[in-house]
PyMOL Python script that loads the backbone (N, CA, C, O; Angstrom):
from pymol import cmd

cmd.read_pdbstr("""\
ATOM      1  N   MET A   1      18.640  -0.601   4.811  1.00  0.00           N
ATOM      2  CA  MET A   1      17.398   0.261   4.863  1.00  0.00           C
ATOM      3  C   MET A   1      16.300  -0.530   4.108  1.00  0.00           C
ATOM      4  O   MET A   1      16.567  -1.172   3.092  1.00  0.00           O
ATOM      5  N   LYS A   2      15.110  -0.467   4.617  1.00  0.00           N
ATOM      6  CA  LYS A   2      13.951  -1.098   3.971  1.00  0.00           C
ATOM      7  C   LYS A   2      12.861  -0.081   3.869  1.00  0.00           C
ATOM      8  O   LYS A   2      12.645   0.710   4.787  1.00  0.00           O
ATOM      9  N   ALA A   3      12.152  -0.098   2.727  1.00  0.00           N
ATOM     10  CA  ALA A   3      10.990   0.741   2.514  1.00  0.00           C
ATOM     11  C   ALA A   3       9.745  -0.195   2.359  1.00  0.00           C
ATOM     12  O   ALA A   3       9.791  -1.231   1.696  1.00  0.00           O
ATOM     13  N   LYS A   4       8.690   0.218   2.981  1.00  0.00           N
ATOM     14  CA  LYS A   4       7.427  -0.531   2.816  1.00  0.00           C
ATOM     15  C   LYS A   4       6.410   0.448   2.271  1.00  0.00           C
ATOM     16  O   LYS A   4       6.163   1.516   2.833  1.00  0.00           O
ATOM     17  N   VAL A   5       5.830   0.043   1.154  1.00  0.00           N
ATOM     18  CA  VAL A   5       4.795   0.841   0.464  1.00  0.00           C
ATOM     19  C   VAL A   5       3.472   0.059   0.557  1.00  0.00           C
ATOM     20  O   VAL A   5       3.365  -1.065   0.065  1.00  0.00           O
ATOM     21  N   THR A   6       2.467   0.683   1.202  1.00  0.00           N
ATOM     22  CA  THR A   6       1.181   0.107   1.270  1.00  0.00           C
ATOM     23  C   THR A   6       0.222   0.884   0.351  1.00  0.00           C
ATOM     24  O   THR A   6       0.043   2.092   0.509  1.00  0.00           O
ATOM     25  N   VAL A   7      -0.374   0.193  -0.588  1.00  0.00           N
ATOM     26  CA  VAL A   7      -1.227   0.804  -1.567  1.00  0.00           C
ATOM     27  C   VAL A   7      -2.652   0.281  -1.324  1.00  0.00           C
ATOM     28  O   VAL A   7      -2.884  -0.928  -1.299  1.00  0.00           O
ATOM     29  N   MET A   8      -3.557   1.171  -1.154  1.00  0.00           N
ATOM     30  CA  MET A   8      -5.007   0.807  -0.872  1.00  0.00           C
ATOM     31  C   MET A   8      -5.888   1.626  -1.778  1.00  0.00           C
ATOM     32  O   MET A   8      -5.552   2.748  -2.156  1.00  0.00           O
ATOM     33  N   PRO A   9      -7.075   1.022  -2.136  1.00  0.00           N
ATOM     34  CA  PRO A   9      -8.014   1.847  -2.853  1.00  0.00           C
ATOM     35  C   PRO A   9      -8.477   3.099  -2.061  1.00  0.00           C
ATOM     36  O   PRO A   9      -8.583   3.039  -0.837  1.00  0.00           O
ATOM     37  N   LYS A  10      -8.731   4.149  -2.701  1.00  0.00           N
ATOM     38  CA  LYS A  10      -9.244   5.330  -1.972  1.00  0.00           C
ATOM     39  C   LYS A  10     -10.548   4.992  -1.334  1.00  0.00           C
ATOM     40  O   LYS A  10     -11.246   4.100  -1.815  1.00  0.00           O
ATOM     41  N   GLN A  11     -10.915   5.665  -0.266  1.00  0.00           N
ATOM     42  CA  GLN A  11     -12.124   5.364   0.459  1.00  0.00           C
ATOM     43  C   GLN A  11     -13.340   5.658  -0.445  1.00  0.00           C
ATOM     44  O   GLN A  11     -14.383   5.032  -0.265  1.00  0.00           O
ATOM     45  N   SER A  12     -13.239   6.575  -1.394  1.00  0.00           N
ATOM     46  CA  SER A  12     -14.404   6.895  -2.251  1.00  0.00           C
ATOM     47  C   SER A  12     -14.574   5.996  -3.439  1.00  0.00           C
ATOM     48  O   SER A  12     -15.514   6.146  -4.220  1.00  0.00           O
ATOM     49  N   VAL A  13     -13.609   5.005  -3.584  1.00  0.00           N
ATOM     50  CA  VAL A  13     -13.644   4.117  -4.737  1.00  0.00           C
ATOM     51  C   VAL A  13     -14.183   2.762  -4.356  1.00  0.00           C
ATOM     52  O   VAL A  13     -13.778   2.239  -3.318  1.00  0.00           O
ATOM     53  N   LEU A  14     -15.059   2.161  -5.115  1.00  0.00           N
ATOM     54  CA  LEU A  14     -15.609   0.862  -4.889  1.00  0.00           C
ATOM     55  C   LEU A  14     -14.475  -0.139  -4.964  1.00  0.00           C
ATOM     56  O   LEU A  14     -13.674  -0.059  -5.895  1.00  0.00           O
ATOM     57  N   ASP A  15     -14.357  -1.094  -4.021  1.00  0.00           N
ATOM     58  CA  ASP A  15     -13.283  -2.077  -4.031  1.00  0.00           C
ATOM     59  C   ASP A  15     -13.972  -3.468  -4.215  1.00  0.00           C
ATOM     60  O   ASP A  15     -14.405  -4.101  -3.253  1.00  0.00           O
ATOM     61  N   PRO A  16     -14.049  -3.911  -5.517  1.00  0.00           N
ATOM     62  CA  PRO A  16     -14.714  -5.134  -5.814  1.00  0.00           C
ATOM     63  C   PRO A  16     -14.037  -6.351  -5.175  1.00  0.00           C
ATOM     64  O   PRO A  16     -14.714  -7.326  -4.852  1.00  0.00           O
ATOM     65  N   GLN A  17     -12.724  -6.310  -4.990  1.00  0.00           N
ATOM     66  CA  GLN A  17     -11.997  -7.452  -4.330  1.00  0.00           C
ATOM     67  C   GLN A  17     -12.409  -7.413  -2.851  1.00  0.00           C
ATOM     68  O   GLN A  17     -12.661  -8.468  -2.268  1.00  0.00           O
ATOM     69  N   GLY A  18     -12.477  -6.321  -2.277  1.00  0.00           N
ATOM     70  CA  GLY A  18     -12.928  -6.246  -0.850  1.00  0.00           C
ATOM     71  C   GLY A  18     -14.299  -6.780  -0.648  1.00  0.00           C
ATOM     72  O   GLY A  18     -14.574  -7.467   0.335  1.00  0.00           O
ATOM     73  N   VAL A  19     -15.197  -6.460  -1.603  1.00  0.00           N
ATOM     74  CA  VAL A  19     -16.603  -6.934  -1.533  1.00  0.00           C
ATOM     75  C   VAL A  19     -16.633  -8.467  -1.668  1.00  0.00           C
ATOM     76  O   VAL A  19     -17.380  -9.142  -0.960  1.00  0.00           O
ATOM     77  N   ALA A  20     -15.808  -9.012  -2.589  1.00  0.00           N
ATOM     78  CA  ALA A  20     -15.722 -10.468  -2.803  1.00  0.00           C
ATOM     79  C   ALA A  20     -15.134 -11.127  -1.544  1.00  0.00           C
ATOM     80  O   ALA A  20     -15.648 -12.158  -1.111  1.00  0.00           O
ATOM     81  N   VAL A  21     -14.107 -10.579  -0.962  1.00  0.00           N
ATOM     82  CA  VAL A  21     -13.511 -11.172   0.234  1.00  0.00           C
ATOM     83  C   VAL A  21     -14.499 -11.114   1.433  1.00  0.00           C
ATOM     84  O   VAL A  21     -14.588 -12.041   2.238  1.00  0.00           O
ATOM     85  N   ARG A  22     -15.233  -9.977   1.506  1.00  0.00           N
ATOM     86  CA  ARG A  22     -16.196  -9.893   2.597  1.00  0.00           C
ATOM     87  C   ARG A  22     -17.260 -10.974   2.484  1.00  0.00           C
ATOM     88  O   ARG A  22     -17.649 -11.578   3.484  1.00  0.00           O
ATOM     89  N   GLY A  23     -17.730 -11.217   1.266  1.00  0.00           N
ATOM     90  CA  GLY A  23     -18.721 -12.244   1.031  1.00  0.00           C
ATOM     91  C   GLY A  23     -18.203 -13.648   1.375  1.00  0.00           C
ATOM     92  O   GLY A  23     -18.917 -14.469   1.950  1.00  0.00           O
ATOM     93  N   ALA A  24     -16.954 -13.895   1.009  1.00  0.00           N
ATOM     94  CA  ALA A  24     -16.340 -15.198   1.293  1.00  0.00           C
ATOM     95  C   ALA A  24     -16.153 -15.409   2.782  1.00  0.00           C
ATOM     96  O   ALA A  24     -16.371 -16.506   3.297  1.00  0.00           O
ATOM     97  N   LEU A  25     -15.740 -14.331   3.486  1.00  0.00           N
ATOM     98  CA  LEU A  25     -15.608 -14.388   4.920  1.00  0.00           C
ATOM     99  C   LEU A  25     -16.925 -14.685   5.626  1.00  0.00           C
ATOM    100  O   LEU A  25     -16.966 -15.480   6.565  1.00  0.00           O
ATOM    101  N   GLU A  26     -18.014 -14.038   5.168  1.00  0.00           N
ATOM    102  CA  GLU A  26     -19.337 -14.319   5.716  1.00  0.00           C
ATOM    103  C   GLU A  26     -19.726 -15.727   5.465  1.00  0.00           C
ATOM    104  O   GLU A  26     -20.295 -16.369   6.348  1.00  0.00           O
ATOM    105  N   HIS A  27     -19.440 -16.259   4.265  1.00  0.00           N
ATOM    106  CA  HIS A  27     -19.741 -17.623   3.883  1.00  0.00           C
ATOM    107  C   HIS A  27     -18.987 -18.634   4.809  1.00  0.00           C
ATOM    108  O   HIS A  27     -19.458 -19.741   5.071  1.00  0.00           O
ATOM    109  N   LEU A  28     -17.832 -18.202   5.270  1.00  0.00           N
ATOM    110  CA  LEU A  28     -17.040 -19.050   6.222  1.00  0.00           C
ATOM    111  C   LEU A  28     -17.477 -18.909   7.636  1.00  0.00           C
ATOM    112  O   LEU A  28     -16.864 -19.511   8.518  1.00  0.00           O
ATOM    113  N   GLY A  29     -18.528 -18.132   7.915  1.00  0.00           N
ATOM    114  CA  GLY A  29     -19.067 -18.039   9.288  1.00  0.00           C
ATOM    115  C   GLY A  29     -18.714 -16.832  10.033  1.00  0.00           C
ATOM    116  O   GLY A  29     -19.154 -16.678  11.173  1.00  0.00           O
ATOM    117  N   LEU A  30     -17.931 -15.937   9.466  1.00  0.00           N
ATOM    118  CA  LEU A  30     -17.564 -14.665  10.179  1.00  0.00           C
ATOM    119  C   LEU A  30     -18.693 -13.704   9.954  1.00  0.00           C
ATOM    120  O   LEU A  30     -19.035 -13.382   8.816  1.00  0.00           O
ATOM    121  N   SER A  31     -19.266 -13.249  11.029  1.00  0.00           N
ATOM    122  CA  SER A  31     -20.327 -12.285  10.935  1.00  0.00           C
ATOM    123  C   SER A  31     -19.995 -10.948  11.544  1.00  0.00           C
ATOM    124  O   SER A  31     -18.913 -10.771  12.103  1.00  0.00           O
ATOM    125  N   ALA A  32     -20.882 -10.031  11.450  1.00  0.00           N
ATOM    126  CA  ALA A  32     -20.707  -8.641  11.974  1.00  0.00           C
ATOM    127  C   ALA A  32     -19.451  -7.990  11.332  1.00  0.00           C
ATOM    128  O   ALA A  32     -18.713  -7.264  11.998  1.00  0.00           O
ATOM    129  N   LEU A  33     -19.230  -8.262  10.047  1.00  0.00           N
ATOM    130  CA  LEU A  33     -18.138  -7.626   9.360  1.00  0.00           C
ATOM    131  C   LEU A  33     -18.473  -6.220   8.944  1.00  0.00           C
ATOM    132  O   LEU A  33     -19.606  -5.951   8.546  1.00  0.00           O
ATOM    133  N   GLY A  34     -17.565  -5.357   9.021  1.00  0.00           N
ATOM    134  CA  GLY A  34     -17.690  -4.041   8.387  1.00  0.00           C
ATOM    135  C   GLY A  34     -17.155  -4.026   7.018  1.00  0.00           C
ATOM    136  O   GLY A  34     -17.292  -5.004   6.283  1.00  0.00           O
ATOM    137  N   THR A  35     -16.558  -2.967   6.653  1.00  0.00           N
ATOM    138  CA  THR A  35     -15.974  -2.870   5.254  1.00  0.00           C
ATOM    139  C   THR A  35     -14.682  -3.727   5.264  1.00  0.00           C
ATOM    140  O   THR A  35     -13.933  -3.810   6.237  1.00  0.00           O
ATOM    141  N   VAL A  36     -14.507  -4.339   4.106  1.00  0.00           N
ATOM    142  CA  VAL A  36     -13.270  -5.077   3.843  1.00  0.00           C
ATOM    143  C   VAL A  36     -12.657  -4.436   2.597  1.00  0.00           C
ATOM    144  O   VAL A  36     -13.320  -4.275   1.572  1.00  0.00           O
ATOM    145  N   ARG A  37     -11.358  -4.070   2.712  1.00  0.00           N
ATOM    146  CA  ARG A  37     -10.647  -3.479   1.551  1.00  0.00           C
ATOM    147  C   ARG A  37      -9.388  -4.299   1.347  1.00  0.00           C
ATOM    148  O   ARG A  37      -8.744  -4.750   2.295  1.00  0.00           O
ATOM    149  N   VAL A  38      -9.053  -4.481   0.046  1.00  0.00           N
ATOM    150  CA  VAL A  38      -7.902  -5.254  -0.298  1.00  0.00           C
ATOM    151  C   VAL A  38      -6.902  -4.312  -1.012  1.00  0.00           C
ATOM    152  O   VAL A  38      -7.251  -3.550  -1.914  1.00  0.00           O
ATOM    153  N   GLY A  39      -5.685  -4.410  -0.569  1.00  0.00           N
ATOM    154  CA  GLY A  39      -4.583  -3.603  -1.144  1.00  0.00           C
ATOM    155  C   GLY A  39      -3.390  -4.439  -1.410  1.00  0.00           C
ATOM    156  O   GLY A  39      -3.487  -5.657  -1.560  1.00  0.00           O
ATOM    157  N   LYS A  40      -2.263  -3.799  -1.471  1.00  0.00           N
ATOM    158  CA  LYS A  40      -1.000  -4.507  -1.700  1.00  0.00           C
ATOM    159  C   LYS A  40       0.084  -3.892  -0.847  1.00  0.00           C
ATOM    160  O   LYS A  40       0.057  -2.702  -0.533  1.00  0.00           O
ATOM    161  N   LEU A  41       1.066  -4.748  -0.467  1.00  0.00           N
ATOM    162  CA  LEU A  41       2.270  -4.304   0.256  1.00  0.00           C
ATOM    163  C   LEU A  41       3.488  -4.587  -0.568  1.00  0.00           C
ATOM    164  O   LEU A  41       3.663  -5.698  -1.069  1.00  0.00           O
ATOM    165  N   ILE A  42       4.329  -3.603  -0.715  1.00  0.00           N
ATOM    166  CA  ILE A  42       5.525  -3.722  -1.527  1.00  0.00           C
ATOM    167  C   ILE A  42       6.729  -3.418  -0.583  1.00  0.00           C
ATOM    168  O   ILE A  42       6.836  -2.330  -0.019  1.00  0.00           O
ATOM    169  N   GLU A  43       7.595  -4.390  -0.444  1.00  0.00           N
ATOM    170  CA  GLU A  43       8.832  -4.137   0.397  1.00  0.00           C
ATOM    171  C   GLU A  43      10.007  -4.015  -0.515  1.00  0.00           C
ATOM    172  O   GLU A  43      10.197  -4.806  -1.439  1.00  0.00           O
ATOM    173  N   ILE A  44      10.824  -2.968  -0.229  1.00  0.00           N
ATOM    174  CA  ILE A  44      11.977  -2.694  -1.042  1.00  0.00           C
ATOM    175  C   ILE A  44      13.211  -2.628  -0.156  1.00  0.00           C
ATOM    176  O   ILE A  44      13.306  -1.709   0.658  1.00  0.00           O
ATOM    177  N   GLN A  45      14.149  -3.536  -0.267  1.00  0.00           N
ATOM    178  CA  GLN A  45      15.356  -3.580   0.490  1.00  0.00           C
ATOM    179  C   GLN A  45      16.469  -2.859  -0.224  1.00  0.00           C
ATOM    180  O   GLN A  45      16.715  -3.080  -1.410  1.00  0.00           O
ATOM    181  N   PHE A  46      17.156  -1.973   0.527  1.00  0.00           N
ATOM    182  CA  PHE A  46      18.324  -1.254  -0.036  1.00  0.00           C
ATOM    183  C   PHE A  46      19.562  -1.677   0.640  1.00  0.00           C
ATOM    184  O   PHE A  46      19.575  -2.029   1.820  1.00  0.00           O
ATOM    185  N   ASP A  47      20.643  -1.637  -0.148  1.00  0.00           N
ATOM    186  CA  ASP A  47      21.954  -1.807   0.404  1.00  0.00           C
ATOM    187  C   ASP A  47      22.250  -0.508   1.149  1.00  0.00           C
ATOM    188  O   ASP A  47      21.470   0.436   1.020  1.00  0.00           O
ATOM    189  N   ASP A  48      23.330  -0.407   1.920  1.00  0.00           N
ATOM    190  CA  ASP A  48      23.661   0.784   2.683  1.00  0.00           C
ATOM    191  C   ASP A  48      23.678   2.008   1.723  1.00  0.00           C
ATOM    192  O   ASP A  48      24.531   2.066   0.839  1.00  0.00           O
ATOM    193  N   PRO A  49      22.777   2.955   1.879  1.00  0.00           N
ATOM    194  CA  PRO A  49      22.756   4.145   1.025  1.00  0.00           C
ATOM    195  C   PRO A  49      23.856   5.133   1.251  1.00  0.00           C
ATOM    196  O   PRO A  49      24.099   5.994   0.405  1.00  0.00           O
ATOM    197  N   GLY A  50      24.542   5.032   2.390  1.00  0.00           N
ATOM    198  CA  GLY A  50      25.556   6.007   2.696  1.00  0.00           C
ATOM    199  C   GLY A  50      25.042   7.251   3.405  1.00  0.00           C
ATOM    200  O   GLY A  50      23.835   7.492   3.395  1.00  0.00           O
ATOM    201  N   PRO A  51      25.861   8.006   3.985  1.00  0.00           N
ATOM    202  CA  PRO A  51      25.378   9.204   4.750  1.00  0.00           C
ATOM    203  C   PRO A  51      24.809  10.242   3.845  1.00  0.00           C
ATOM    204  O   PRO A  51      25.329  10.480   2.755  1.00  0.00           O
ATOM    205  N   GLY A  52      23.713  10.887   4.293  1.00  0.00           N
ATOM    206  CA  GLY A  52      23.191  12.022   3.611  1.00  0.00           C
ATOM    207  C   GLY A  52      22.307  11.721   2.423  1.00  0.00           C
ATOM    208  O   GLY A  52      21.713  12.635   1.851  1.00  0.00           O
ATOM    209  N   SER A  53      22.202  10.449   2.035  1.00  0.00           N
ATOM    210  CA  SER A  53      21.441  10.147   0.789  1.00  0.00           C
ATOM    211  C   SER A  53      20.041   9.592   1.092  1.00  0.00           C
ATOM    212  O   SER A  53      19.253   9.386   0.169  1.00  0.00           O
ATOM    213  N   ILE A  54      19.723   9.349   2.362  1.00  0.00           N
ATOM    214  CA  ILE A  54      18.420   8.777   2.713  1.00  0.00           C
ATOM    215  C   ILE A  54      17.290   9.683   2.275  1.00  0.00           C
ATOM    216  O   ILE A  54      16.249   9.219   1.811  1.00  0.00           O
ATOM    217  N   GLU A  55      17.510  11.018   2.432  1.00  0.00           N
ATOM    218  CA  GLU A  55      16.418  11.946   2.070  1.00  0.00           C
ATOM    219  C   GLU A  55      16.187  11.954   0.577  1.00  0.00           C
ATOM    220  O   GLU A  55      15.057  12.061   0.102  1.00  0.00           O
ATOM    221  N   ALA A  56      17.314  11.834  -0.175  1.00  0.00           N
ATOM    222  CA  ALA A  56      17.185  11.770  -1.667  1.00  0.00           C
ATOM    223  C   ALA A  56      16.475  10.523  -2.122  1.00  0.00           C
ATOM    224  O   ALA A  56      15.669  10.564  -3.052  1.00  0.00           O
ATOM    225  N   ILE A  57      16.778   9.374  -1.450  1.00  0.00           N
ATOM    226  CA  ILE A  57      16.124   8.100  -1.744  1.00  0.00           C
ATOM    227  C   ILE A  57      14.633   8.195  -1.413  1.00  0.00           C
ATOM    228  O   ILE A  57      13.795   7.683  -2.155  1.00  0.00           O
ATOM    229  N   GLU A  58      14.311   8.840  -0.316  1.00  0.00           N
ATOM    230  CA  GLU A  58      12.916   8.975   0.107  1.00  0.00           C
ATOM    231  C   GLU A  58      12.114   9.796  -0.923  1.00  0.00           C
ATOM    232  O   GLU A  58      10.974   9.466  -1.249  1.00  0.00           O
ATOM    233  N   GLN A  59      12.738  10.864  -1.418  1.00  0.00           N
ATOM    234  CA  GLN A  59      12.095  11.666  -2.448  1.00  0.00           C
ATOM    235  C   GLN A  59      11.795  10.859  -3.723  1.00  0.00           C
ATOM    236  O   GLN A  59      10.718  10.936  -4.314  1.00  0.00           O
ATOM    237  N   ARG A  60      12.790  10.104  -4.095  1.00  0.00           N
ATOM    238  CA  ARG A  60      12.650   9.214  -5.339  1.00  0.00           C
ATOM    239  C   ARG A  60      11.602   8.164  -5.081  1.00  0.00           C
ATOM    240  O   ARG A  60      10.838   7.846  -5.992  1.00  0.00           O
ATOM    241  N   LEU A  61      11.523   7.617  -3.910  1.00  0.00           N
ATOM    242  CA  LEU A  61      10.547   6.623  -3.620  1.00  0.00           C
ATOM    243  C   LEU A  61       9.114   7.224  -3.663  1.00  0.00           C
ATOM    244  O   LEU A  61       8.180   6.577  -4.136  1.00  0.00           O
ATOM    245  N   HIS A  62       8.967   8.425  -3.178  1.00  0.00           N
ATOM    246  CA  HIS A  62       7.654   9.061  -3.312  1.00  0.00           C
ATOM    247  C   HIS A  62       7.238   9.245  -4.760  1.00  0.00           C
ATOM    248  O   HIS A  62       6.090   9.017  -5.141  1.00  0.00           O
ATOM    249  N   ALA A  63       8.228   9.674  -5.564  1.00  0.00           N
ATOM    250  CA  ALA A  63       7.953   9.770  -6.982  1.00  0.00           C
ATOM    251  C   ALA A  63       7.579   8.429  -7.609  1.00  0.00           C
ATOM    252  O   ALA A  63       6.652   8.341  -8.415  1.00  0.00           O
ATOM    253  N   ALA A  64       8.306   7.407  -7.231  1.00  0.00           N
ATOM    254  CA  ALA A  64       8.044   6.048  -7.765  1.00  0.00           C
ATOM    255  C   ALA A  64       6.672   5.541  -7.334  1.00  0.00           C
ATOM    256  O   ALA A  64       5.967   4.889  -8.104  1.00  0.00           O
ATOM    257  N   CYS A  65       6.313   5.844  -6.120  1.00  0.00           N
ATOM    258  CA  CYS A  65       4.973   5.477  -5.622  1.00  0.00           C
ATOM    259  C   CYS A  65       3.868   6.109  -6.388  1.00  0.00           C
ATOM    260  O   CYS A  65       2.859   5.484  -6.716  1.00  0.00           O
ATOM    261  N   HIS A  66       4.088   7.428  -6.683  1.00  0.00           N
ATOM    262  CA  HIS A  66       3.062   8.206  -7.368  1.00  0.00           C
ATOM    263  C   HIS A  66       2.988   7.824  -8.838  1.00  0.00           C
ATOM    264  O   HIS A  66       1.899   7.792  -9.411  1.00  0.00           O
ATOM    265  N   GLU A  67       4.162   7.524  -9.477  1.00  0.00           N
ATOM    266  CA  GLU A  67       4.155   7.262 -10.905  1.00  0.00           C
ATOM    267  C   GLU A  67       4.085   5.798 -11.317  1.00  0.00           C
ATOM    268  O   GLU A  67       3.671   5.510 -12.440  1.00  0.00           O
ATOM    269  N   LEU A  68       4.476   4.856 -10.449  1.00  0.00           N
ATOM    270  CA  LEU A  68       4.615   3.487 -10.836  1.00  0.00           C
ATOM    271  C   LEU A  68       3.850   2.501  -9.929  1.00  0.00           C
ATOM    272  O   LEU A  68       3.120   1.637 -10.415  1.00  0.00           O
ATOM    273  N   LEU A  69       4.027   2.646  -8.633  1.00  0.00           N
ATOM    274  CA  LEU A  69       3.495   1.670  -7.698  1.00  0.00           C
ATOM    275  C   LEU A  69       2.058   1.806  -7.339  1.00  0.00           C
ATOM    276  O   LEU A  69       1.452   0.861  -6.834  1.00  0.00           O
ATOM    277  N   SER A  70       1.477   2.986  -7.592  1.00  0.00           N
ATOM    278  CA  SER A  70       0.030   3.217  -7.311  1.00  0.00           C
ATOM    279  C   SER A  70      -0.566   3.980  -8.496  1.00  0.00           C
ATOM    280  O   SER A  70       0.130   4.595  -9.305  1.00  0.00           O
ATOM    281  N   ASN A  71      -1.869   3.900  -8.545  1.00  0.00           N
ATOM    282  CA  ASN A  71      -2.667   4.683  -9.467  1.00  0.00           C
ATOM    283  C   ASN A  71      -3.249   5.837  -8.689  1.00  0.00           C
ATOM    284  O   ASN A  71      -4.261   5.629  -8.021  1.00  0.00           O
ATOM    285  N   PRO A  72      -2.692   7.054  -8.715  1.00  0.00           N
ATOM    286  CA  PRO A  72      -3.187   8.132  -7.886  1.00  0.00           C
ATOM    287  C   PRO A  72      -4.639   8.567  -8.075  1.00  0.00           C
ATOM    288  O   PRO A  72      -5.193   9.290  -7.246  1.00  0.00           O
ATOM    289  N   VAL A  73      -5.236   8.128  -9.151  1.00  0.00           N
ATOM    290  CA  VAL A  73      -6.610   8.414  -9.395  1.00  0.00           C
ATOM    291  C   VAL A  73      -7.511   7.628  -8.449  1.00  0.00           C
ATOM    292  O   VAL A  73      -8.483   8.168  -7.919  1.00  0.00           O
ATOM    293  N   ILE A  74      -7.194   6.369  -8.241  1.00  0.00           N
ATOM    294  CA  ILE A  74      -8.091   5.495  -7.489  1.00  0.00           C
ATOM    295  C   ILE A  74      -7.440   4.887  -6.235  1.00  0.00           C
ATOM    296  O   ILE A  74      -8.103   4.200  -5.458  1.00  0.00           O
ATOM    297  N   GLU A  75      -6.138   5.145  -6.044  1.00  0.00           N
ATOM    298  CA  GLU A  75      -5.416   4.545  -4.897  1.00  0.00           C
ATOM    299  C   GLU A  75      -4.640   5.593  -4.099  1.00  0.00           C
ATOM    300  O   GLU A  75      -4.182   6.607  -4.627  1.00  0.00           O
ATOM    301  N   ASP A  76      -4.517   5.306  -2.834  1.00  0.00           N
ATOM    302  CA  ASP A  76      -3.614   6.098  -1.958  1.00  0.00           C
ATOM    303  C   ASP A  76      -2.450   5.148  -1.533  1.00  0.00           C
ATOM    304  O   ASP A  76      -2.591   3.926  -1.519  1.00  0.00           O
ATOM    305  N   TYR A  77      -1.297   5.777  -1.190  1.00  0.00           N
ATOM    306  CA  TYR A  77      -0.177   4.955  -0.762  1.00  0.00           C
ATOM    307  C   TYR A  77       0.335   5.520   0.571  1.00  0.00           C
ATOM    308  O   TYR A  77       0.157   6.697   0.885  1.00  0.00           O
ATOM    309  N   ARG A  78       0.974   4.633   1.335  1.00  0.00           N
ATOM    310  CA  ARG A  78       1.708   5.064   2.517  1.00  0.00           C
ATOM    311  C   ARG A  78       3.097   4.550   2.443  1.00  0.00           C
ATOM    312  O   ARG A  78       3.282   3.361   2.181  1.00  0.00           O
ATOM    313  N   LEU A  79       4.077   5.351   2.652  1.00  0.00           N
ATOM    314  CA  LEU A  79       5.499   5.000   2.591  1.00  0.00           C
ATOM    315  C   LEU A  79       6.037   4.995   4.001  1.00  0.00           C
ATOM    316  O   LEU A  79       5.889   5.974   4.732  1.00  0.00           O
ATOM    317  N   GLU A  80       6.669   3.884   4.390  1.00  0.00           N
ATOM    318  CA  GLU A  80       7.348   3.735   5.647  1.00  0.00           C
ATOM    319  C   GLU A  80       8.780   3.335   5.386  1.00  0.00           C
ATOM    320  O   GLU A  80       9.019   2.407   4.612  1.00  0.00           O
ATOM    321  N   ILE A  81       9.741   3.994   6.000  1.00  0.00           N
ATOM    322  CA  ILE A  81      11.130   3.691   5.834  1.00  0.00           C
ATOM    323  C   ILE A  81      11.736   3.243   7.137  1.00  0.00           C
ATOM    324  O   ILE A  81      11.709   3.972   8.129  1.00  0.00           O
ATOM    325  N   GLU A  82      12.284   2.044   7.136  1.00  0.00           N
ATOM    326  CA  GLU A  82      13.036   1.487   8.312  1.00  0.00           C
ATOM    327  C   GLU A  82      14.490   1.630   8.112  1.00  0.00           C
ATOM    328  O   GLU A  82      15.029   1.103   7.138  1.00  0.00           O
ATOM    329  N   ARG A  83      15.168   2.326   8.998  1.00  0.00           N
ATOM    330  CA  ARG A  83      16.630   2.561   8.800  1.00  0.00           C
ATOM    331  C   ARG A  83      17.420   1.560   9.643  1.00  0.00           C
ATOM    332  O   ARG A  83      18.651   1.576   9.629  1.00  0.00           O
TER     333      ARG A  83
END
""", "prot")
cmd.dss("prot")
cmd.show_as("cartoon", "prot")
cmd.util.cbc("prot")
cmd.orient("prot")
C-alpha cells in the first residue's frame, strides 16, 4: 500500500516560491503564465497492513497530515491511497 500526500499553500495565502518560479519561467521565455504555486509531495510506502486495518491507517494518516506534514493555517493537503 502506498499513500501520497500533496501539500499546497491555501489559495488565500501568498506563495513567494510560486512568485519566484513564475518570474524565472518568464525569464526563460515562457509567456502567458497564470498563477504558479509550489508545494510538496510526500510518498509513504507501507508493508502489507493486513485485512481490516486500511481504514485505521487512513485515519492515522489524516491525523499525521494535519499535525505534522502540513501547516493547516496556511496549507491544504490531499491524501491519496493506492492499494
